[in-house]
C-alpha positions in Angstrom: -26.2 29.0 17.2 -26.9 25.2 16.8 -26.4 22.8 19.5 -25.8 19.3 18.4 -26.1 16.2 20.6 -24.8 12.8 19.5 -26.5 9.7 20.8 -27.0 5.9 19.7 -23.5 4.6 20.3 -22.7 1.4 22.2 -20.8 -1.8 22.0 -21.7 -4.2 19.1 -20.0 -7.2 17.7 -18.1 -7.0 14.4 -20.5 -7.4 11.3 -23.3 -5.7 13.4 -25.0 -2.4 12.9 -25.8 0.8 14.8 -27.6 4.1 14.1 -26.2 7.1 15.4 -28.5 10.4 15.9 -27.2 13.9 16.0 -30.1 16.1 17.2 -29.9 19.7 16.6 -31.6 22.8 18.5 -32.6 25.8 16.7 -34.6 26.5 13.3 -31.6 26.8 11.1 -30.6 23.2 10.9 -32.0 22.7 7.4 -29.5 25.4 5.9 -26.4 23.6 7.3 -24.0 21.1 5.6 -23.7 18.4 8.4 -20.6 16.2 8.7 -19.8 13.0 10.9 -16.5 12.6 12.2 -14.8 10.0 14.3 -11.7 9.9 16.6 -9.9 6.6 17.7 -7.8 6.6 20.8 -4.4 7.8 19.9 -5.4 8.9 16.2 -6.4 12.0 14.7 -9.9 13.0 14.1 -11.3 11.6 10.8 -14.0 12.8 8.5 -16.8 10.3 7.9 -19.0 12.1 5.8 -20.9 15.4 4.7 -24.3 15.8 3.7 -25.5 18.9 1.7 -28.3 20.9 2.9 -30.1 21.4 -0.3 -30.0 18.1 -2.3 -29.1 16.1 0.8 -26.3 14.5 -1.2 -23.6 12.8 0.8 -19.9 12.1 0.4 -18.5 9.6 2.2 -14.8 8.5 3.3 -13.6 5.7 1.4 -13.1 3.5 4.5 -16.9 3.6 5.1 -18.4 3.6 1.8 -20.8 1.3 1.2 -21.3 0.4 4.6 -22.4 3.6 6.3 -25.5 5.7 5.2 -26.4 9.0 6.3 -29.7 10.6 6.2 -31.3 13.8 7.7 -34.8 14.7 8.5 -35.3 18.3 8.8 -38.7 18.1 10.4 -37.1 16.8 13.2 -33.8 18.5 13.2 -31.7 15.2 13.3 -29.1 13.8 11.2 -28.5 10.0 11.2 -25.8 7.7 10.4 -26.7 4.1 9.9 -23.7 1.9 10.4 -23.7 -1.7 8.9 -21.0 -4.3 8.7 -19.2 -2.8 11.5 -15.3 -3.7 12.0 -13.3 -3.4 15.0 -11.4 -0.5 13.2 -14.6 1.6 13.2 -14.2 1.9 17.1 -14.1 5.6 17.9 -15.9 8.5 19.4 -18.4 9.8 16.7 -19.1 13.5 16.4 -21.3 15.6 14.3 -20.8 19.4 13.3 -22.2 21.9 11.0 -20.5 23.4 7.8 -21.6 25.3 4.9 -24.5 24.4 2.7 -22.6 22.5 0.2 -19.7 20.8 2.0 -17.3 22.9 0.2 -15.1 24.8 2.8 -14.2 22.1 5.2 -14.7 24.4 7.9 -16.8 22.9 10.8 -18.6 24.3 13.8 -20.9 23.6 16.5 -19.4 20.4 17.4 -21.2 17.9 19.7 -19.6 16.1 22.5 -19.6 12.8 20.8 -20.9 9.4 21.2 -18.7 6.2 21.8 -18.9 3.2 19.5 -16.9 -0.1 20.4 -16.9 -2.8 18.0 -15.6 -5.9 19.2 -14.0 -8.7 17.2 
């Protein structure tokens, strides 16, 4: 079992940047594919990205591609989401979760509790 804790959210003006972290407990972090999701008030949860465990390749949703960058530090058991050029529509609670190592199953588990990101116009 892996426990995930997100942090780094906050209030930022449009055009600004934030970096979110997803800290994992346990020794198996490096074996998991890792996803970032977000959920805005009144909306369904949206997938933001998925990062493979082996080659670290990341797949991005079209709405964030070119603005968001994921990295992972297996030595620190931490996944990062660098968010640049933020827009008000990026306002949401951001979550991380584990998945299969190649991001193929679209099945996620071990969800964190999320961190709030608010982008003001």
